[in-house]
Backbone as a printed PyTorch tensor [residue, N CA C, xyz], in Angstrom:
tensor([[[  3.9880,  -3.5100, -17.6880],
         [  4.7140,  -3.8650, -16.4820],
         [  3.7460,  -3.8570, -15.2960]],

        [[  3.6040,  -4.9770, -14.6240],
         [  2.7130,  -5.0820, -13.4700],
         [  3.4200,  -4.5680, -12.2150]],

        [[  2.7370,  -3.6780, -11.5140],
         [  3.2730,  -3.1200, -10.2700],
         [  2.2760,  -3.3930,  -9.1510]],

        [[  2.7860,  -3.8540,  -8.0300],
         [  1.9720,  -4.0930,  -6.8440],
         [  2.4000,  -3.1060,  -5.7690]],

        [[  1.4070,  -2.4450,  -5.1610],
         [  1.6850,  -1.5210,  -4.0660],
         [  0.9210,  -1.9680,  -2.8320]],

        [[  1.6580,  -2.1340,  -1.7560],
         [  1.0980,  -2.4180,  -0.4410],
         [  1.1540,  -1.1230,   0.3680]],

        [[ -0.0010,  -0.6810,   0.8380],
         [ -0.0750,   0.5450,   1.6210],
         [ -0.2210,   0.2160,   3.1010]],

        [[  0.6320,   0.8010,   3.9220],
         [  0.3500,   0.8510,   5.3420],
         [ -0.8140,   1.8430,   5.4600]],

        [[ -1.5110,   1.8600,   6.5640],
         [ -2.6440,   2.7850,   6.7040],
         [ -2.2820,   3.9610,   7.6090]],

        [[ -2.0100,   3.6830,   8.8680],
         [ -1.7540,   4.7500,   9.8400],
         [ -0.4120,   5.4250,   9.5590]],

        [[ -0.4730,   6.7490,   9.3870],
         [  0.7290,   7.5080,   9.0770],
         [  1.0730,   7.5250,   7.5990]],

        [[  0.3050,   6.7930,   6.8090],
         [  0.5710,   6.6970,   5.3710],
         [ -0.5880,   7.2590,   4.5510]],

        [[ -1.7870,   6.7790,   4.8200],
         [ -2.9710,   7.2390,   4.0940],
         [ -3.6500,   8.3860,   4.8460]],

        [[ -4.3120,   9.2520,   4.1050],
         [ -4.9970,  10.3970,   4.7130],
         [ -6.0460,   9.9770,   5.7360]],

        [[ -6.5400,   8.7550,   5.6400],
         [ -7.5810,   8.2640,   6.5520],
         [ -6.9930,   7.5130,   7.7390]],

        [[ -5.6740,   7.4860,   7.8500],
         [ -5.0160,   6.7780,   8.9460],
         [ -5.0560,   7.5700,  10.2440]],

        [[ -4.5610,   6.9260,  11.2850],
         [ -4.4700,   7.5560,  12.6030],
         [ -3.0450,   7.3670,  13.1220]],

        [[ -2.1580,   8.3260,  12.9130],
         [ -2.3860,   9.6670,  12.3820],
         [ -2.5350,   9.6570,  10.8570]],

        [[ -3.1050,  10.7410,  10.3250],
         [ -3.2430,  10.8370,   8.8680],
         [ -1.8800,  10.9120,   8.1930]],

        [[ -1.8070,  10.3650,   7.0060],
         [ -0.5960,  10.4360,   6.1960],
         [ -0.8310,  11.2680,   4.9510]],

        [[  0.1890,  11.4260,   4.1250],
         [  0.1010,  12.3100,   2.9620],
         [ -0.5690,  11.7080,   1.7220]],

        [[ -0.7820,  10.4070,   1.6850],
         [ -1.3670,   9.8010,   0.4850],
         [ -2.8900,   9.8060,   0.5820]],

        [[ -3.5200,  10.3600,  -0.4400],
         [ -4.9750,  10.4750,  -0.4380],
         [ -5.6210,   9.2260,  -1.0460]],

        [[ -6.8760,   9.0650,  -0.7430],
         [ -7.6120,   7.9460,  -1.3250],
         [ -7.7550,   8.1470,  -2.8360]],

        [[ -7.8010,   9.3940,  -3.2890],
         [ -7.8250,   9.6410,  -4.7300],
         [ -6.5330,   9.1720,  -5.3910]],

        [[ -5.4100,   9.3150,  -4.7060],
         [ -4.1390,   8.8250,  -5.2420],
         [ -4.1830,   7.3070,  -5.3910]],

        [[ -4.7730,   6.6470,  -4.4050],
         [ -4.9120,   5.1910,  -4.4790],
         [ -5.7880,   4.8200,  -5.6810]],

        [[ -6.8730,   5.5540,  -5.8760],
         [ -7.7630,   5.2760,  -7.0170],
         [ -7.0250,   5.4460,  -8.3490]],

        [[ -6.1620,   6.4550,  -8.4270],
         [ -5.4200,   6.7120,  -9.6680],
         [ -4.5620,   5.5030, -10.0360]],

        [[ -3.7880,   4.9820,  -9.0830],
         [ -2.9330,   3.8430,  -9.4290],
         [ -3.7680,   2.6000,  -9.7230]],

        [[ -4.8790,   2.4610,  -9.0390],
         [ -5.7410,   1.3110,  -9.3300],
         [ -6.2960,   1.4180, -10.7520]],

        [[ -6.7150,   2.6050, -11.1450],
         [ -7.2310,   2.8010, -12.5010],
         [ -6.1630,   2.5580, -13.5640]],

        [[ -4.8910,   2.7420, -13.1840],
         [ -3.7820,   2.4750, -14.1030],
         [ -3.4390,   0.9840, -14.1720]],

        [[ -4.1380,   0.1720, -13.3800],
         [ -3.9200,  -1.2700, -13.4370],
         [ -2.9750,  -1.8260, -12.3970]],

        [[ -2.5390,  -1.0260, -11.4600],
         [ -1.6830,  -1.5240, -10.3920],
         [ -2.4710,  -2.4700,  -9.4970]],

        [[ -1.8060,  -3.4730,  -8.9740],
         [ -2.3860,  -4.3060,  -7.9320],
         [ -2.2110,  -3.5380,  -6.6270]],

        [[ -3.2780,  -3.4000,  -5.8440],
         [ -3.1740,  -2.6080,  -4.6220],
         [ -3.8030,  -3.3270,  -3.4450]],

        [[ -3.3250,  -2.9520,  -2.2690],
         [ -3.8940,  -3.4850,  -1.0450],
         [ -3.1940,  -2.8750,   0.1430]],

        [[ -3.4990,  -3.4420,   1.3040],
         [ -2.9010,  -2.9060,   2.5250],
         [ -2.2470,  -3.9970,   3.3360]],

        [[ -1.2380,  -3.5700,   4.0310],
         [ -0.4990,  -4.4120,   4.9580],
         [ -0.3020,  -3.5350,   6.1860]],

        [[ -1.0460,  -3.8430,   7.2370],
         [ -1.1460,  -2.9320,   8.3690],
         [ -1.1530,  -3.6860,   9.6860]],

        [[ -0.9920,  -2.9260,  10.7650],
         [ -1.1640,  -3.4860,  12.1020],
         [ -2.6380,  -3.7300,  12.4020]],

        [[ -3.5080,  -3.1060,  11.6470],
         [ -4.9440,  -3.3020,  11.8370],
         [ -5.3370,  -4.7000,  11.3740]],

        [[ -6.3490,  -5.2910,  11.9990],
         [ -6.8120,  -6.6070,  11.5240],
         [ -7.2870,  -6.5100,  10.0710]],

        [[ -7.1010,  -7.5670,   9.2940],
         [ -7.5340,  -7.5330,   7.8920],
         [ -9.0040,  -7.1590,   7.7110]],

        [[ -9.8830,  -7.5950,   8.6100],
         [-11.3030,  -7.2300,   8.4700],
         [-11.4870,  -5.7200,   8.6160]],

        [[-10.7420,  -5.1070,   9.5120],
         [-10.7950,  -3.6550,   9.6940],
         [-10.2400,  -2.9390,   8.4640]],

        [[ -9.1710,  -3.4820,   7.8980],
         [ -8.5910,  -2.8970,   6.6910],
         [ -9.5990,  -2.9380,   5.5480]],

        [[-10.2240,  -4.0930,   5.3530],
         [-11.2030,  -4.2370,   4.2610],
         [-12.3930,  -3.2970,   4.4560]],

        [[-12.8350,  -3.1400,   5.6980],
         [-13.9440,  -2.2200,   5.9850],
         [-13.5810,  -0.7920,   5.6050]],

        [[-12.3460,  -0.4130,   5.8940],
         [-11.8930,   0.9270,   5.5470],
         [-11.9220,   1.1290,   4.0350]],

        [[-11.3850,   0.1790,   3.3070],
         [-11.3880,   0.2860,   1.8420],
         [-12.8170,   0.3450,   1.3100]],

        [[-13.6940,  -0.4950,   1.8450],
         [-15.0910,  -0.5110,   1.3990],
         [-15.7670,   0.8280,   1.6680]],

        [[-15.4390,   1.4370,   2.8080],
         [-16.0080,   2.7430,   3.1460],
         [-15.6970,   3.7790,   2.0720]],

        [[-14.5560,   3.6380,   1.4070],
         [-14.1450,   4.5740,   0.3610],
         [-14.3550,   4.0120,  -1.0430]],

        [[-15.1230,   2.9350,  -1.1340],
         [-15.4620,   2.3230,  -2.4250],
         [-14.2390,   1.9610,  -3.2530]],

        [[-13.2470,   1.3980,  -2.5840],
         [-12.0500,   0.9300,  -3.2690],
         [-11.9590,  -0.5770,  -3.0550]],

        [[-11.9490,  -1.3080,  -4.1450],
         [-11.8390,  -2.7670,  -4.0880],
         [-10.3570,  -3.1390,  -4.1690]],

        [[ -9.8370,  -3.6840,  -3.0760],
         [ -8.4120,  -4.0050,  -3.0320],
         [ -8.1700,  -5.4690,  -3.3900]],

        [[ -6.9580,  -5.7440,  -3.8190],
         [ -6.5620,  -7.1040,  -4.1620],
         [ -6.1880,  -7.9170,  -2.9300]],

        [[ -5.7740,  -7.2280,  -1.8570],
         [ -5.3770,  -7.9220,  -0.6300],
         [ -5.4560,  -6.9660,   0.5550]],

        [[ -5.6010,  -7.5340,   1.7220],
         [ -5.5420,  -6.8040,   2.9970],
         [ -5.0080,  -7.8030,   4.0110]],

        [[ -3.7830,  -7.5870,   4.4660],
         [ -3.1300,  -8.5680,   5.3420],
         [ -2.4620,  -7.8870,   6.5320]],

        [[ -2.2220,  -8.6820,   7.5620],
         [ -1.4340,  -8.2270,   8.6920],
         [  0.0200,  -8.0820,   8.2400]],

        [[  0.7380,  -7.1720,   8.8700],
         [  2.1150,  -6.8790,   8.4360],
         [  3.0060,  -8.1040,   8.3470]],

        [[  2.8820,  -9.0030,   9.2810],
         [  3.7880, -10.1570,   9.2710],
         [  3.4850, -11.1360,   8.1320]],

        [[  2.4360, -10.8680,   7.3520],
         [  2.0730, -11.7550,   6.2400],
         [  2.3750, -11.1530,   4.8660]],

        [[  3.1720, -10.0990,   4.8240],
         [  3.4800,  -9.4610,   3.5430],
         [  4.1740, -10.4130,   2.5720]],

        [[  5.0010, -11.2930,   3.0630],
         [  5.6910, -12.2440,   2.1750],
         [  4.6880, -13.0780,   1.3740]],

        [[  3.5620, -13.4000,   1.9830],
         [  2.5330, -14.1730,   1.2960],
         [  1.9200, -13.4240,   0.1280]],

        [[  1.8800, -12.1040,   0.2190],
         [  1.3540, -11.2970,  -0.8860],
         [  2.2460, -11.4740,  -2.1060]],

        [[  3.5370, -11.4660,  -1.8830],
         [  4.4680, -11.6220,  -3.0040],
         [  4.3220, -12.9900,  -3.6590]],

        [[  4.0830, -14.0120,  -2.8670],
         [  3.9330, -15.3480,  -3.4530],
         [  2.5630, -15.5320,  -4.1090]],

        [[  1.5760, -14.7470,  -3.7090],
         [  0.2270, -14.8830,  -4.2690],
         [  0.0230, -14.1070,  -5.5570]],

        [[  0.7390, -12.9990,  -5.7150],
         [  0.5420, -12.1230,  -6.8700],
         [  1.8270, -11.9950,  -7.6740]],

        [[  1.7080, -12.1880,  -8.9650],
         [  2.8650, -12.0270,  -9.8450],
         [  2.9150, -10.5820, -10.3280]],

        [[  4.0470,  -9.9490, -10.1340],
         [  4.2470,  -8.5660, -10.5700],
         [  5.7080,  -8.3780, -10.9550]],

        [[  5.9560,  -7.3260, -11.7050],
         [  7.3270,  -6.9820, -12.0880],
         [  8.0250,  -6.1890, -10.9940]],

        [[  7.2320,  -5.5010, -10.1730],
         [  7.7950,  -4.6980,  -9.0840],
         [  6.8300,  -4.7210,  -7.9040]],

        [[  7.4030,  -4.8190,  -6.7150],
         [  6.6300,  -4.8660,  -5.4720],
         [  7.0890,  -3.7210,  -4.5780]],

        [[  6.1300,  -2.9150,  -4.1050],
         [  6.4440,  -1.7970,  -3.2260],
         [  5.5830,  -1.8580,  -1.9700]],

        [[  6.1790,  -1.5220,  -0.8570],
         [  5.4140,  -1.2930,   0.3670],
         [  5.6850,   0.1420,   0.7820]],

        [[  4.6050,   0.8860,   1.0540],
         [  4.7150,   2.2760,   1.4780],
         [  4.2890,   2.3390,   2.9350]],

        [[  5.1820,   2.8280,   3.7840],
         [  4.8740,   2.8960,   5.2080],
         [  5.6920,   3.9570,   5.9070]],

        [[  5.3500,   4.1760,   7.1670],
         [  5.9660,   5.2860,   7.8970],
         [  6.8590,   4.8660,   9.0540]],

        [[  7.0820,   3.5720,   9.2300],
         [  7.8850,   3.1370,  10.3780],
         [  9.0960,   2.3280,   9.9420]],

        [[ 10.2360,   2.7120,  10.4750],
         [ 11.4920,   2.0240,  10.1700],
         [ 11.4580,   0.5910,  10.6690]],

        [[ 11.0320,   0.4100,  11.9180],
         [ 11.1300,  -0.9100,  12.5420],
         [ 10.1610,  -1.9190,  11.9520]],

        [[  8.9610,  -1.5120,  11.6310],
         [  7.9910,  -2.4700,  11.1080],
         [  7.8860,  -2.4330,   9.5960]],

        [[  7.6590,  -1.2800,   9.0460],
         [  7.4120,  -1.1940,   7.6100],
         [  8.6640,  -1.4180,   6.7670]],

        [[  9.6710,  -0.6040,   6.9900],
         [ 10.8620,  -0.6690,   6.1350],
         [ 11.5960,  -2.0010,   6.2650]],

        [[ 11.9110,  -2.3790,   7.4830],
         [ 12.6710,  -3.6160,   7.6770],
         [ 11.9140,  -4.8360,   7.1770]],

        [[ 10.6160,  -4.8950,   7.4600],
         [  9.8110,  -6.0280,   7.0260],
         [  9.7280,  -6.0870,   5.5010]],

        [[  9.4990,  -4.9370,   4.8710],
         [  9.3900,  -4.9050,   3.4090],
         [ 10.6750,  -5.3840,   2.7480]],

        [[ 11.7890,  -4.8510,   3.1950],
         [ 13.0710,  -5.2330,   2.6040],
         [ 13.3930,  -6.7060,   2.8600]],

        [[ 13.0330,  -7.1910,   4.0290],
         [ 13.3030,  -8.5900,   4.3700],
         [ 12.5740,  -9.5670,   3.4480]],

        [[ 11.3640,  -9.2000,   2.9860],
         [ 10.6000, -10.1230,   2.1430],
         [ 10.7040,  -9.7910,   0.6530]],

        [[ 11.6160,  -8.8720,   0.2940],
         [ 11.8900,  -8.6100,  -1.1160],
         [ 11.0600,  -7.5280,  -1.7690]],

        [[ 10.4180,  -6.6760,  -0.9790],
         [  9.6990,  -5.5260,  -1.5200],
         [ 10.6390,  -4.3230,  -1.5260]],

        [[ 10.4490,  -3.4260,  -2.4780],
         [ 11.0780,  -2.1130,  -2.3930],
         [ 10.2630,  -1.3180,  -1.3880]],

        [[ 10.8960,  -0.3980,  -0.6970],
         [ 10.2160,   0.3640,   0.3400],
         [ 10.2430,   1.8450,   0.0040]],

        [[  9.1160,   2.5130,   0.2600],
         [  9.0300,   3.9630,   0.0920],
         [  8.4010,   4.5770,   1.3400]],

        [[  8.9490,   5.7040,   1.7700],
         [  8.3170,   6.5010,   2.8160],
         [  7.1220,   7.1980,   2.1810]],

        [[  6.0680,   7.5170,   2.9260],
         [  4.8840,   8.1410,   2.3170],
         [  5.1790,   9.4240,   1.5370]],

        [[  6.0020,  10.3220,   2.0830],
         [  6.3230,  11.5620,   1.3670],
         [  7.0870,  11.2850,   0.0790]],

        [[  7.9600,  10.2950,   0.1340],
         [  8.7280,   9.8910,  -1.0410],
         [  7.7960,   9.2990,  -2.1040]],

        [[  6.8630,   8.4740,  -1.6700],
         [  5.9130,   7.8510,  -2.5930],
         [  5.0240,   8.8980,  -3.2600]],

        [[  4.6190,   9.9160,  -2.4960],
         [  3.7220,  10.9440,  -3.0250],
         [  4.3270,  11.6710,  -4.2210]],

        [[  5.6500,  11.6430,  -4.3410],
         [  6.3360,  12.3030,  -5.4470],
         [  6.3820,  11.4520,  -6.7210]],

        [[  5.9840,  10.1830,  -6.6180],
         [  6.0550,   9.2910,  -7.7780],
         [  5.0590,   9.7200,  -8.8630]],

        [[  5.4640,   9.5820, -10.1000],
         [  4.5800,   9.9180, -11.2190],
         [  3.3750,   8.9940, -11.3080]],

        [[  3.4380,   7.8650, -10.5960],
         [  2.2990,   6.9310, -10.5800],
         [  1.0020,   7.6540, -10.2380]],

        [[  1.1050,   8.5830,  -9.2870],
         [ -0.0770,   9.2290,  -8.7490],
         [ -0.5610,  10.4160,  -9.5830]],

        [[  0.1230,  10.6940, -10.6820],
         [ -0.2930,  11.7540, -11.5980],
         [ -1.2930,  11.1500, -12.5820]],

        [[ -2.5240,  11.6310, -12.5770],
         [ -3.5190,  11.0160, -13.4510],
         [ -3.2040,  11.1740, -14.9400]],

        [[ -2.3720,  12.1290, -15.2780],
         [ -2.0420,  12.3720, -16.6830],
         [ -0.7460,  11.7080, -17.1420]],

        [[ -0.0610,  11.0440, -16.2130],
         [  1.2170,  10.4230, -16.5780],
         [  1.0040,   9.0280, -17.1360]]])
């Protein structure tokens, strides 16, 4: 089953401003499990890619938030998730374009991030 996860950065990832609960090691775990991963953030895509490169993580996509719908049309998956910390931008946008939405704390509880699962 192919799963795609779109990560917001600020308030979601430990390297965000403010920091969020999801670690870069957690991102590596799902990538190693074969998940399609990337970011959908208020940050410019070039800034997003630089951040991922700084942590040696090769992402499948890095887009501005208003372009999340394009990610769904570009990548075929059985499930699409966006993880973010804002109701107005992250949750509403994700649901509007057909992604399931998770709050960062809720996502951190998923077995996806368990390296032994």
